[in-house]
C-alpha positions as CSV (number, residue, x, y, z in Angstrom):
1,X,84.3,101.4,84.8
2,X,82.5,102.6,88.0
3,X,80.2,100.4,90.1
4,X,77.1,102.4,91.5
5,X,76.9,102.6,95.3
6,X,74.0,104.9,95.5
7,X,71.5,106.0,93.1
8,X,69.8,109.3,94.8
9,X,66.2,109.7,94.7
10,X,64.6,112.0,92.4
11,X,67.7,112.3,90.4
12,X,68.4,112.1,86.7
13,X,70.1,108.6,87.4
14,X,67.0,107.4,88.7
15,X,64.8,108.5,86.0
16,X,66.7,106.9,83.3
17,X,66.3,103.2,85.5
18,X,69.9,103.1,87.0
19,X,70.4,100.8,90.1
20,X,72.6,99.9,92.5
21,X,75.5,97.6,91.3
22,X,75.2,98.5,87.7
23,X,78.3,99.4,86.1
24,X,79.4,102.3,84.2
25,X,81.3,101.4,81.2
26,X,81.8,104.2,78.9
27,X,80.5,107.8,78.0
28,X,80.4,108.8,74.6
29,X,81.5,105.7,73.5
30,X,85.0,106.6,75.5
31,X,85.8,103.7,78.3
32,X,85.1,105.1,81.6
33,X,88.4,105.0,83.8
34,X,87.3,106.8,86.9
35,X,85.1,109.4,88.5
36,X,86.9,112.1,86.6
37,X,84.8,110.9,83.4
38,X,81.6,110.9,85.5
39,X,82.3,114.8,86.8
40,X,83.2,115.9,83.2
41,X,80.5,114.7,81.6
42,X,77.9,116.0,84.4
43,X,79.2,119.3,83.1
44,X,77.5,118.3,79.7
45,X,74.0,118.9,78.3
46,X,74.1,115.7,76.0
47,X,76.0,112.6,76.2
48,X,75.7,108.8,75.9
49,X,76.1,106.2,78.8
50,X,77.1,102.7,78.3
51,X,75.9,100.8,81.3
52,X,76.2,97.0,82.5
53,X,73.1,95.7,84.4
54,X,73.5,94.4,87.7
55,X,70.6,92.3,86.9
56,X,71.1,90.3,83.7
57,X,74.6,91.7,83.1
58,X,73.3,93.0,79.7
59,X,75.3,96.3,78.1
60,X,72.8,99.3,77.4
61,X,73.6,102.6,75.8
62,X,71.2,105.4,77.3
63,X,71.4,109.2,75.9
64,X,71.3,111.4,78.5
65,X,69.8,115.1,78.3
66,X,70.3,117.7,81.2
67,X,71.1,121.3,82.0
68,X,74.8,121.9,82.1
69,X,76.4,121.1,85.4
70,X,73.6,119.3,86.7
71,X,74.7,116.2,88.5
72,X,73.1,112.7,87.4
73,X,72.8,111.6,91.3
74,X,75.2,108.9,91.5
75,X,77.9,107.6,94.1
76,X,80.6,105.0,93.3
77,X,82.3,102.4,95.2
78,X,85.6,103.4,96.3
79,X,88.2,103.0,93.8
80,X,92.0,102.0,95.2
81,X,94.1,101.8,91.7
82,X,96.9,104.0,91.5
83,X,99.4,104.7,88.7
84,X,102.6,104.0,90.0
85,X,106.1,105.3,89.1
86,X,108.0,103.3,86.2
87,X,111.4,105.3,86.7
88,X,114.3,104.8,88.9
89,X,115.5,108.2,89.0
90,X,119.0,108.7,90.4
91,X,117.7,111.5,92.9
92,X,114.4,109.2,94.3
93,X,113.8,110.5,97.9
94,X,111.7,106.8,98.4
95,X,115.0,105.0,97.8
96,X,116.6,106.6,100.3
97,X,113.8,106.0,103.1
98,X,115.0,103.8,105.8
99,X,113.0,100.3,106.2
100,X,110.2,100.0,108.9
101,X,108.2,103.3,108.3
102,X,104.5,103.9,107.2
103,X,104.0,101.6,104.0
104,X,102.1,104.6,102.4
105,X,105.8,106.3,102.4
106,X,107.0,103.9,100.2
107,X,104.2,104.4,97.3
108,X,106.0,106.0,94.3
109,X,102.6,107.4,92.6
110,X,103.0,108.9,89.2
111,X,99.2,109.2,88.5
112,X,97.9,112.2,86.3
113,X,94.5,112.1,88.0
114,X,96.2,112.7,91.0
115,X,98.1,115.5,89.7
116,X,94.8,117.0,88.3
117,X,93.2,116.6,91.7
118,X,95.8,117.0,94.5
119,X,98.5,118.9,92.4
120,X,101.1,115.6,92.9
121,X,104.0,116.0,90.3
122,X,104.0,113.4,87.4
123,X,106.6,112.3,85.0
124,X,104.6,111.4,82.1
125,X,106.8,108.2,81.4
126,X,103.7,105.9,82.3
127,X,101.3,107.8,79.7
128,X,99.9,105.9,76.9
129,X,98.9,107.7,73.7
130,X,95.4,107.3,74.8
131,X,95.7,108.5,78.0
132,X,97.5,111.7,76.7
133,X,94.7,112.2,74.5
134,X,92.2,111.5,77.6
135,X,93.9,114.4,79.6
136,X,93.2,116.7,76.5
137,X,89.5,115.4,76.1
138,X,88.4,115.9,79.4
139,X,90.4,119.1,80.0
140,X,92.5,118.2,82.9
141,X,94.3,121.3,83.6
142,X,96.3,122.5,85.2
143,X,98.7,119.2,85.5
144,X,102.2,119.3,87.4
145,X,105.0,117.8,85.7
146,X,108.3,116.5,87.1
147,X,110.4,117.7,83.7
148,X,114.0,117.7,85.0
149,X,115.3,118.4,81.7
150,X,114.2,118.8,78.3
151,X,117.2,117.2,76.8
152,X,116.0,113.5,75.8
153,X,119.1,111.9,76.4
154,X,120.0,113.1,79.8
155,X,116.4,112.9,80.9
156,X,116.6,108.7,80.1
157,X,119.7,109.0,82.1
158,X,118.4,110.8,85.1
159,X,115.1,108.9,85.4
160,X,116.7,105.6,84.1
161,X,113.8,105.0,81.8
162,X,114.5,104.4,78.1
163,X,111.0,105.9,77.8
164,X,111.8,109.1,79.6
165,X,112.9,111.0,76.2
166,X,109.5,111.8,74.7
167,X,108.8,114.6,77.2
168,X,109.5,117.2,74.7
169,X,106.4,115.9,72.2
170,X,104.4,115.3,75.3
171,X,104.5,118.8,76.6
172,X,104.2,120.1,73.2
173,X,101.0,117.8,72.4
174,X,99.2,118.8,76.0
175,X,99.5,122.6,75.9
176,X,98.5,122.7,72.2
177,X,95.3,120.8,73.8
178,X,95.0,123.7,76.2
179,X,96.3,121.7,79.3
180,X,98.4,124.4,82.0
181,X,101.5,123.0,83.2
182,X,103.2,123.5,86.4
183,X,106.9,122.5,85.8
184,X,109.5,121.5,88.2
185,X,113.4,120.4,87.8
186,X,115.0,118.2,90.6
187,X,118.5,120.0,90.1
188,X,121.5,117.4,90.5
189,X,124.6,119.0,90.7
190,X,126.9,118.4,87.3
191,X,123.7,116.7,85.5
192,X,120.9,119.0,84.6
193,X,122.2,122.1,86.2
194,X,124.0,125.2,84.5
195,X,123.9,125.0,81.0
196,X,121.3,122.2,80.8
197,X,118.9,124.1,83.2
198,X,119.3,127.1,81.1
199,X,118.4,125.3,78.0
200,X,115.6,123.4,79.7
201,X,114.0,126.7,80.8
202,X,114.1,128.5,77.7
203,X,112.6,125.7,76.0
204,X,109.9,125.5,78.6
205,X,109.6,129.1,78.3
206,X,108.6,128.9,74.8
207,X,105.3,127.4,75.7
208,X,104.5,130.4,78.2
209,X,102.0,131.1,79.4
210,X,100.6,127.2,79.2
211,X,103.6,126.4,80.8
212,X,103.3,128.6,84.0
213,X,106.5,128.6,85.8
214,X,109.7,126.0,86.3
215,X,110.4,125.4,89.8
216,X,114.3,124.5,90.7
217,X,114.4,122.1,93.6
218,X,117.7,121.0,95.2
219,X,117.9,117.0,95.3
220,X,117.1,115.7,99.1
221,X,119.7,113.6,100.2
222,X,119.5,111.7,103.4
223,X,121.9,109.4,104.9
224,X,120.3,106.3,103.3
225,X,122.3,106.3,100.2
226,X,124.4,103.2,100.3
227,X,124.8,101.8,96.6
228,X,122.9,104.9,95.3
229,X,124.1,107.4,92.4
230,X,126.5,109.7,94.3
231,X,124.8,113.6,94.5
232,X,127.0,116.2,96.1
233,X,125.0,118.2,98.5
234,X,124.7,122.4,97.7
235,X,126.4,124.8,99.3
236,X,126.6,128.5,99.4
237,X,128.3,129.2,96.1
238,X,126.6,126.9,94.2
239,X,123.3,128.2,95.6
240,X,124.5,131.9,94.6
241,X,125.4,130.6,91.3
242,X,121.9,128.9,90.8
243,X,120.0,131.8,92.0
244,X,122.1,134.3,89.7
245,X,121.1,132.3,86.9
246,X,117.7,132.3,87.6
247,X,117.8,136.4,88.1
248,X,119.4,136.5,84.7
249,X,117.0,134.6,82.8
250,X,113.9,136.2,84.3
251,X,115.0,139.6,83.6
252,X,115.4,138.1,79.9
253,X,112.1,136.7,79.8
254,X,110.1,139.7,81.6
255,X,108.3,137.7,84.1
256,X,109.3,135.0,87.3
257,X,109.4,132.0,85.2
258,X,112.3,130.2,86.6
259,X,111.3,130.0,90.5
260,X,114.2,128.5,92.7
261,X,113.2,126.7,95.8
262,X,113.5,128.6,99.4
263,X,116.1,126.3,100.6
264,X,118.6,127.8,97.7
265,X,118.0,131.5,99.2
266,X,118.8,130.0,102.7
267,X,121.9,128.5,101.9
268,X,122.9,131.6,99.7
269,X,122.1,134.1,102.7
270,X,120.4,135.9,100.2
271,X,116.8,137.6,100.6
272,X,113.5,136.0,100.1
273,X,111.3,137.0,96.8
274,X,108.6,139.1,97.6
275,X,104.9,137.9,97.3
276,X,104.8,139.3,93.5
277,X,107.4,137.2,92.5
278,X,105.4,133.7,92.7
279,X,101.9,135.0,91.6
280,X,99.3,132.3,92.9
281,X,102.0,130.5,94.5
282,X,101.6,127.6,92.3
283,X,104.8,125.8,93.6
284,X,104.2,126.3,97.2
285,X,103.9,122.8,97.9
286,X,107.6,122.2,96.2
287,X,108.8,124.7,99.0
288,X,108.7,127.5,96.2
289,X,107.4,130.8,98.0
290,X,106.5,128.9,101.2
291,X,108.5,131.2,103.4
292,X,107.5,134.3,101.7
293,X,104.0,133.6,102.2
294,X,104.5,132.3,105.8
295,X,106.3,135.4,106.5
296,X,103.8,137.7,104.9
297,X,100.6,136.1,106.6
298,X,102.4,136.4,109.8
299,X,103.3,139.8,109.9
300,X,99.7,140.9,108.8
301,X,98.0,139.1,111.7
302,X,100.5,140.6,114.2
303,X,100.0,144.2,112.7
304,X,96.2,143.1,113.3
305,X,96.9,141.5,116.7
306,X,98.4,144.9,117.9
307,X,96.6,147.2,115.9
308,X,95.5,149.1,119.0
309,X,98.5,149.1,120.6
310,X,101.0,146.5,122.2
311,X,98.8,143.3,123.0
312,X,98.9,141.6,126.2
313,X,98.5,137.8,127.3
314,X,96.4,137.4,130.7
315,X,99.4,136.0,131.6
316,X,103.2,135.3,130.4
317,X,103.8,132.3,129.1
318,X,107.5,130.6,127.7
319,X,106.9,129.3,124.3
320,X,109.2,127.0,122.6
321,X,109.1,126.8,118.6
322,X,110.3,123.7,117.2
323,X,111.4,123.6,113.8
324,X,114.1,122.7,111.4
325,X,117.5,124.3,110.8
326,X,116.5,126.1,107.6
327,X,113.2,127.7,109.4
328,X,115.5,128.7,112.3
329,X,117.1,131.4,110.1
330,X,114.3,132.7,108.2
331,X,112.1,133.2,111.4
332,X,114.3,134.5,113.9
333,X,113.1,137.9,113.4
334,X,109.7,136.9,113.2
335,X,109.8,135.5,116.8
336,X,111.6,138.8,117.9
337,X,108.9,140.8,116.8
338,X,106.3,138.9,118.3
339,X,108.3,139.0,121.7
340,X,108.5,142.5,121.4
341,X,105.0,143.3,120.4
342,X,103.0,140.8,122.7
343,X,103.4,141.6,126.4
344,X,104.2,138.7,128.4
345,X,105.7,136.5,125.6
346,X,108.6,134.7,125.9
347,X,108.9,132.5,122.6
348,X,112.2,130.7,121.5
349,X,113.1,128.8,118.5
350,X,114.2,125.3,118.8
351,X,116.0,124.0,115.5
352,X,116.2,120.3,115.6
353,X,118.7,118.6,113.7
354,X,117.6,115.9,111.6
355,X,119.3,112.8,112.8
356,X,116.6,110.6,111.6
357,X,117.4,111.1,107.7
358,X,120.6,113.0,108.3
359,X,121.8,116.4,108.8
360,X,121.9,117.6,105.0
361,X,118.1,117.4,105.7
362,X,117.3,120.7,107.2
363,X,113.3,121.7,106.5
364,X,110.9,121.5,109.3
365,X,108.4,119.1,107.3
366,X,110.9,116.3,107.5
367,X,111.7,116.1,110.9
368,X,110.4,113.1,113.3
369,X,109.0,112.2,116.4
370,X,112.0,110.7,117.8
371,X,114.5,113.4,116.4
372,X,111.8,116.2,118.2
373,X,111.6,114.0,121.4
374,X,115.1,113.7,121.8
375,X,115.7,117.9,121.1
376,X,112.9,118.9,123.7
377,X,114.4,116.3,126.4
378,X,117.7,117.9,125.9
379,X,116.5,121.2,126.2
380,X,114.4,120.0,129.3
381,X,117.4,119.4,131.2
382,X,118.4,123.2,131.5
383,X,115.4,125.1,130.7
384,X,111.6,124.9,131.3
385,X,108.7,125.9,128.6
386,X,104.8,126.3,129.4
387,X,104.2,125.0,125.9
388,X,105.9,123.8,122.7
389,X,104.7,124.5,119.1
390,X,104.9,121.8,116.2
391,X,104.6,122.9,112.6
392,X,101.6,120.8,110.9
393,X,103.3,119.7,108.0
394,X,105.7,117.7,110.7
395,X,102.6,115.3,111.0
396,X,100.5,113.3,108.5
397,X,97.6,115.2,106.9
398,X,94.3,114.7,108.9
399,X,96.3,112.6,111.3
400,X,98.5,113.1,114.4
401,X,101.3,110.8,113.5
402,X,105.0,111.7,112.5
403,X,107.1,110.4,109.5
404,X,108.6,107.7,111.8
405,X,105.4,106.4,112.9
406,X,105.5,107.9,116.6
407,X,102.3,109.8,117.2
408,X,101.7,112.8,119.0
409,X,100.1,111.2,122.0
410,X,103.3,109.0,122.3
411,X,105.3,112.0,121.9
412,X,103.5,113.7,125.0
413,X,103.9,110.5,127.3
414,X,107.5,110.0,126.6
415,X,107.9,113.8,127.2
416,X,105.9,113.8,130.2
417,X,104.4,117.2,129.0
418,X,100.8,117.7,127.2
419,X,100.7,121.3,126.1
420,X,101.9,120.5,122.8
421,X,99.9,122.6,120.0
422,X,99.9,122.0,116.4
423,X,99.8,124.7,113.9
424,X,98.3,123.9,110.5
425,X,97.0,127.4,109.8
426,X,100.2,129.1,108.4
427,X,101.7,132.3,109.4
428,X,98.3,133.3,110.8
429,X,98.0,130.3,113.0
430,X,101.5,130.9,114.2
431,X,100.7,134.5,115.7
432,X,97.4,133.4,116.8
433,X,98.9,130.5,118.7
434,X,101.4,132.9,120.3
435,X,98.7,135.6,121.1
436,X,96.5,133.1,123.0
437,X,96.7,130.6,126.2
438,X,95.3,127.7,124.6
439,X,93.0,126.5,122.0
440,X,89.4,125.2,122.1
441,X,87.5,122.3,120.2
442,X,84.8,123.7,117.8
443,X,81.6,122.1,117.8
444,X,81.4,119.8,114.5
445,X,85.1,119.1,114.8
446,X,88.2,121.2,114.2
447,X,89.1,124.2,116.6
448,X,89.0,128.0,117.0
449,X,91.8,130.1,118.7
450,X,90.5,132.1,121.9
451,X,91.8,135.4,120.7
452,X,90.7,138.4,119.0
453,X,91.7,137.1,115.6
454,X,89.4,135.4,113.5
455,X,89.4,136.4,109.9
456,X,90.4,139.8,108.5
457,X,91.6,141.6,105.4
458,X,94.1,143.9,105.3
459,X,96.3,145.4,102.5
460,X,99.8,143.8,102.0
461,X,102.0,146.3,103.7
462,X,105.8,145.5,103.4
463,X,107.4,147.9,105.7
464,X,107.4,145.8,108.4
465,X,108.3,142.5,106.5
466,X,112.1,141.8,106.3
467,X,113.4,139.1,104.2
468,X,117.0,138.9,105.1
469,X,118.4,135.4,106.3
470,X,121.1,135.7,108.7
């Protein structure tokens, strides 16, 4: 149910007598659970609405007739309830987190409404039949589903939940109800890989195109696994074998359905796939195609910046680019290209080993402030720099705080250095920062780079984009 916080003046809601404090109980006789119900019925022309009055507690059902898409004019009090995870997955990353970090990092969400609105992955194990029907009725599509395996027995074992084996019937009901799905499998060596992964891919592909793709993601292994299910890390040979399986199945399917995470390409030292392989990059938050998209954007931006010849900075600068160990391998050629084409630029990658979570964690997004600070202090003992550039995903979205709880302000203070810039704009932002001396704030918030680059439209040309990893 939803409690009304505001009724807009001259709105439909005002005309039917709704007031602040009234509680919306149902639409068309279906219980109102959250704002998704409201948004769905705002698209309808006719429906009924059951409301409990703030004045006397009486419940009244009113018929609403309006134009399709017209809002009722209501705002509701914020809801804080979140459906949490009922599983105890053998590969759960949250279980491998050290104590003393931000409270939100220990929350195991498994909420289908967050899957629809934010792209969060859900297992569906906490889903009732009524919730499944609601998803279909409200057309909550697409959803992002952590399948892991279509083998019911194995799925119960991996998720350590006796209800996890319903996945086949759940997916069948969703796709038959018109719900598109983006699926993922966190691959545990010796468990849901090889023949099991092939069987899962084949079963899910039978629902294509309603199941858009299946992402293969390596298990995140930190050093905090004492007492947990033993899981080996993957090496070059293992990654090569998984990539070979994906190539063979995709060739048979005729579409790039099985999409391995970028980390497998890095460990196998193989060329990354081009943008066409990933389509609309539906799994980019999973690290699938992220590097390809980043490099493509960066090389396009560099081409634009140097379209009329080499681009010269107003004064030379030494830029230190902080990244994870994996990114150092994929971005080396890009940084060389920037140094060659931007006169006065001396950019250098600083790969930071993850001491906080363990050296098996090599992605940039899981670097912490303490490890970044340590690496910068050590570098500064022998060399100097004019600016430091951090990837935006090392910080919390909309906040300047690292996973370990250190803030960007604290990092600057401890380092005794203020010129630390954060790139939250992907490959284009990467080049824009390198091609400028400083950034300035824009009126109304945000910032704009002081550079000839703003927004542009260029054809995707691949001649200058190399995807080799050395």
